[in-house]
Every structure is written in structure tokens, then in C-alpha cells.
N, C-alpha and C positions, 0 to 999 in steps of 0.2 A: 746252591739252591737256598732260597730264603726259608728260615725256620721260625715258626710262630707258635703261639699257644695251641693253635689248631692241630699241630703236629704231635702234641702230647698223646701217647697211646693210652688205651683203656687201662685204668689203674684198679679196677675192681678186684677186691680180695687182698689188696696191698695195704700195709700200715706205714704211714709216713709221719715222722715227728719233725716239726719245724720250730726252731727256737725263735723267739721274738715275733710270733705270728699274729700279734694283735694289731699291727700297723705296718704301713710302708711295704717294703719288699716282701717281708714275711707273710703279711696278709694276702698279698697278690699271689704269692707262691702257694699258700695253703688253699686259696680259693680255686685255683686252676686244678690242683690235685683232687680236691673234693668234687669238683664238677666232673672229673673223669672217673669218679667212683671209688677213690681211695678213702680209707679211714684215716682222718687227719687229726693228729694230736697237736694242739696248740700249746706249746711249752712256753709260758710267759710269767713274768714277775708280777704284773698287775692283773689280778684275777678279774676285777670288774671290767677292764678293757677287753680281756680275753673272752668273757661271757658275751659282751656286745659283739665282738668279732665273730664268735661262733654263730650267733643269730644271723649276722649278715651273710656268712658263708653258707650256712645250711648244710645239707648232706649229713654224712656220718662224721660229725666233728666232736672231738673229745678235748677236755681241758686237763692240763698238768701244770701245777704250780712249780715254777723254776726261777730262781734268782742266781744267775751265773756269777755274781759277785760274792757268793757264799758257797764254800765247798760243802757245808752241811746241807744247804738247800739242794745242791747238785746230787749229793748222795741220797737224799730223801726222794728226790724226783726219780732217780734211777731205780731205787727200790720199789717205788710205786709202779713204775712202768713194768717192772718184772712181775708184779702181782696182777696187773691188768692185761698184759699182752704176752703171748707166747712166741711172737715173731716181730721183727722190725725190718721192713724192706728199704725204707729211706730215712736217713738221719740228715737233716739239712741244718747245718750250723750257721744260722743266719744272723742271730741277734748280735748287737754290738753297741758301743758308745764311741763318740767321736769328739775329740778336743774339749773335754770338760776341764774345769779348774782342777788343780791338783787334789786328788782324793785317793783314799785307800779302800780296798775291799774289806769285807768282814774278817778276812784272814791276813790283812796287812799288805796285800799286793797293790802296786800302782793300778788304778782302776781300769785303764784301757788294756794293759797287758793281762791283768787278772781276769777281766770279763771276756774280752775278745779272744784271747788265746787259752789261758789256763782253765777257765770255766768249761770251755768247749773240749779241751784236751781231756779233762776229767770225765765229762759226760760221755764222750765217745768211748773211753776206756771202760767205763762202768756198764755201757750198753752193748759192748762189742759181742758178747755171747749171743744176744738176740739177733744181731746182724749176721754173724759169721756162719750161722747154720741156716740162713734164709737164702735160697737160690736167687741170684740176680740182685742182691741187696747192694746199696751204695751209701757211702758217706760223702756228702757234698759240703765243702768248706767255702764260705763266702769271704773272699778277700777284697782287695781294692786296688784301683789304679795307683793309689798312694804308695803301694809297696815299692814302686819304681824309684822313690826318693830315698829308699834305704840302701844306698849303694855300698855302704860299709857293712851291711848285714845287721846282725844282732849285737847290741852293746852289752856284752856279758859282764863287763866291769861295773855297769850301773843299770842293771836290769830293771830295778824298781824305781828308777829316777830319784834316788836318794841324794845324789850330789847335785843334780841339775834336772829341772823339769821343763820340758817344752811340750805344750799341748799337741802340736802337730808331730813333733818328733816321736812322742810316745805312741801316737796313733799309727804312724808309719811303721814303727817297730812291731806293733801288734799285728799289722796286716802282713808284714814279712813273715812273722812267726806263723800265721795261718798257713801260708804257702809251704814253708819248710815242714810244718807238721804234716800237711797233706802228702808231700813227697815221701817223707819218712814212713808214714803210715802205709802208703801204697806199696813201698818196698817190702815191708813186713808182711802185708797181706799176700803179696805175690809169692812170697817165700814160704807160705803156710798152706793149709788145706781150707782156708776160709773161702766162702762163696761170695765174698764182698770185694768191691773195689772202692778206691778213694779218688775223688776228683775235686776240682775247685772252679770257682767262677767269680767274676766281678761285674757289678751292675753299670759300670760307666758313671756318668754324672746324672744322678737321679734325684728328683724332687721329693725328698722324704723328710721325716722329723729328725734325721740323724744330725742335721746342722743346727739343732736347737741350742747348742752350747757356743755357737759363734758369738764373740763378744758384741754387746749392744750396738756400738757405733758401726760395726761391720755387718750386723744382721740386715739392716735396711739395704746396704749396698749389695749384699749377697742376694737378697730378694729381688732387687731392681735389676741387677746385671746377670745373676746366675739363673734365675728361674726361666727366663725366655729360652735359654739354651739347654736347660735340663730336660731329660725325657721323663715321662710319667712313670710311676712305680710299676705299672703293668708291663712296660717295656723293660725296665730295669730288672725285673724278676726273671726275664726269659733266659739269661745265661745259666742261672741256677736250675731252672726247670729243664733246660736242655741237658745239663750235666746229670740231672737226676733221672731223666726218662728216655733220652734218645737211645734207641737200641744199638746205634753204632758207636756210642761213647765208650772209651776205654779208660782204664786206670791211669791216673796222673794227667788226664786231659784237663785243660784249663780254658774256660770259655769266657768271652767278653763281647761287647758290641763291635759291629763291623764298621762303624762310622769314623769320621775324622778324629784322630787322637784317642780312639776307643771310648769316646765320651757318650755316644748314643748310637742306636742302630739295633740290628738283629744279631743274635748270638752266633759266633763262629769261634773256631779254635784260635787261641792266642798263646803268646809266649811270655813267661815271666822273665825277669832280668836274671843274669847269670848267677849272681850271688845267692839267689833262692835255691839254686841247685848244688850249692856247696855241701857235699855230703858230711864232711867233718863238722860243720856248723849245725847241720840238721841233727846229727847224733848228739852233739853237745846240748842243743836245745831240748832234745827228747829226754836226756838224762836229768837235766835241770828241772824240767816239767814234772817228771815222775817224782823227783825229790820234794818239790814244792807242794804237789797235790797229794802225794801218797798213793797215787793210782798207777798201777802197772797194767800192761796190756797182755791178754792171753793170745799172743801171736809171736 
């Protein structure tokens, strides 16, 4: 049965934190949740854009300064969230960067791995106490179709791309890390008394600002060839919205579009590639992530 934004149940009384909510998929996700009555926290690096997004969204929309490329910012944002909220029903780890030139985060991590995975890993761990005591709470990790290119899993021997940097290779690895993190987190939640589940989603091929780092000569080709086949952000946000709100969703469920090659369409259950389910690799990634971020999880 087709699932659309009209199927999002009433969210009145719930608090949802969406990272990267000032544009693209995050903006669409936050808009639908606010329209359904949720208190939506826009956790964004660019406060000016976040303020503009809040005005556009309306409803009970709050702002939270968050730069996932800085662990100090992540810790400050988590501390502020604890001061302002006594519950958290939804944490949607949506923000990300894609194929930028080689850069480092404030803490020296490769930018894509540091932002897309480590920043969200740390944020989730620091907010877990607000989630675990909230009945029906969920953590939704936004991954990508690109994870399917990581058939060798995580390159632990060059995790920070110090020997070799590939824009797409680093992005693919970060998206594989997103899924491995979700599966490992769900396993821990299921084995504890937490009232929280962890799920994942991918948006298919969506027309957003994420491709802004495509090199100049390819940018025009991307616009000319890709845009006609890409789905709008409103559709790309549906898998994450379903993971966040569908009453039938369960821990470790992974949603994506139902169209050809999962590039577009309405959200349905999907399967990640086999290596994402490698438990030994998941646990190694978890241990490395704890060591790099200094964040441990109370589960």
C-alpha cells in the first residue's frame, strides 16, 4: 500500500530533533513533522539559514546551533538540548556532506567520515538518555544508496584517508558507517531497557544541495542529465519520515524508494548489502568511534 506524507500520524506532544534541517531533505522532514504537531528542533550549522527555515516551516519550531564537524559543537548542542527539553521522541540524523575536496574537521577527521558518521555517533550517544526514557522514541539514520559501493566494508587501515583520498570513496565509506552504526545501536537498545529503536532510510536520487561539491565541469552535466530523473526533496524525505513515524516500523528496518533501482518512488522496506550486517565490523567501528569521539553509550 502506498505510503505518503498524509500517512504521518499526529505528532502533537512529541519533540523531534532533525540535523541539517535548514535545507533539502531535512527541511522537508521538519516541515511535515511540524505540520503534524511536533515540536521540531532544527539542529543546524548555519543559524541564519536555520532562522529562515523556521519562518518557512512555522508551527512550534526551535533552533539549535550544531556543527557536526566539531565535537565541541556537538557537546555544546547536546548540553543545550538537555537544558531546554526533558524528552526527545525523534532524533533524525539527516545532515551530511558529499564528495567535497579533501578537508579535515575541527578535530582532524576526514570531513565526510567525521561529519556524516562520527558527529552523528557522538550526538546520538550524548542525547541517548533523553531518548531511552521516552516511550516510542526513535533514532533514524539517513544513509544512501551509495553504501552499496562499499562492498569491502570499512577501510580501517586508512579510516581518515591519510594514505589516499577519493571523494566518492570517502562518501561511500561514511554511508556504510551510518548503516553499521544503526544496526549496532539497535542491537544494544534491544538488549537493554531502553524504550527506543534505531532505524535507517535512504532518499534515493533526490535533487538537493548535497551535490554542490561536484567538480565544475561535471556540475553542468549533473544538472542537465541528473535533475530530470531526480525526485524532489519532498519525496526524498518520505523514507526517513516513514522510519520515524510509521507505527508498524520496527528496529533495524531500512526504508527507501520503491522505484527502479531505488532511485525514486514511495518508501518501502529495503535491504542493505551483506557487508553492512557484518557484526565483527560493526563492533570494530563502534569501538573506534567511541575512542575517536570520547563518547560512550548508556546501553
